[in-house]
N, C-alpha and C positions, 0 to 999 in steps of 0.2 A: 477672273474668280468672282464668285458671288459673295456678298457680305455674310458674316457669321451672325445671324439674327434668330431670335425666337419669334415666330410669326403668329402666336396666339392673338386673336382679335384683329387680324389683318384681313385685307381684301385686295383684290386686283381689279383695276379699272383698265379697260382696253379701248383704244380709239385710234382712228387714223388722223394723221396730220398732213394736210395738203400744202404743198409749197408751189404756188404758181411761179413761172419764170421770174427770177430776180428777187423773190421774197426774202426778206431779212426778218428773223424773229427777235423778239425782245429777250433779254437775259431773264432767266427764271430758275426756280428750284422746285423740287418735289419733296414731300415730307418723308418718304421712304426711299425706295430705289426704283429706277426705271430701266427696262430693257427695251431697246428700240431696234426695229428691223426695217431696212430700206426695201420697200415694195417696188419702187419705180424711181428712175433717175439717180441723181447724186446730190448729197447734202454735205455741207461743211459744218463741223461741230467742234467745239472746244469745251471740255468739262473741267472743272477745278482739278488741278493736279495732273492733267493730261495735256498732250500737245494738240494743237489744232490739226484736224485730219479730215480728208474727204472720204465719205462712205458711199459706196455705189450699190446698185441693186443686188440683193442677196447678202449683204453684209449687215452686221449689227454692232451696237455699242451699248455700254451700261453707264448710267449715272448713279454713282454710289450715294448712300444716305448723306445728307448735309451738303452735297456739292451744288455748284451753280452751273447751269448750262449757259456759259458765257457767250459763245458764238453759236448761232443757229441760222443757216441760210442755204438757199438753193444754190448749188454750184454752177447752175446754168442761167443765162439770161434769156434763153429761148425755149427750153424744155421744162415741163413740170416735174415735180418729184412728189413722192408720197411715202410716208412712214407709217408703221404700225407700232404704237407705243403701249407697253404694258407697265402700268404704274402700281407698284406694290406698296401699301401703306396701312397704318392703323385705320380701322373703320371710322368713318365720320370726318376725316380730315380732307380738306380740299386737295385735289390731285396736283394742282399747279398754283404757285404764287409768284408774283414778280420778285426779282432779285433786288 
């Protein structure tokens, strides 16, 4: 489910996130919410309030407002992974900050 938000003065930033084999990302948060689609490979993610899960090509997950992306890693030690991240937040805020 998407959060119930008024999105006046919001914007969306879209980028890819490359995960070389074995990459482990640092815990981070976004000021709004993020929709993430797995373009290639498999990634392991744990978002505040959710169980750790492996997402594979064609699957997606959401990071609700105020949550922390606690676990973020490539599920493979030999194959790369790539994500498409859509960060929705109020204009002018940084899309990502360390947790």
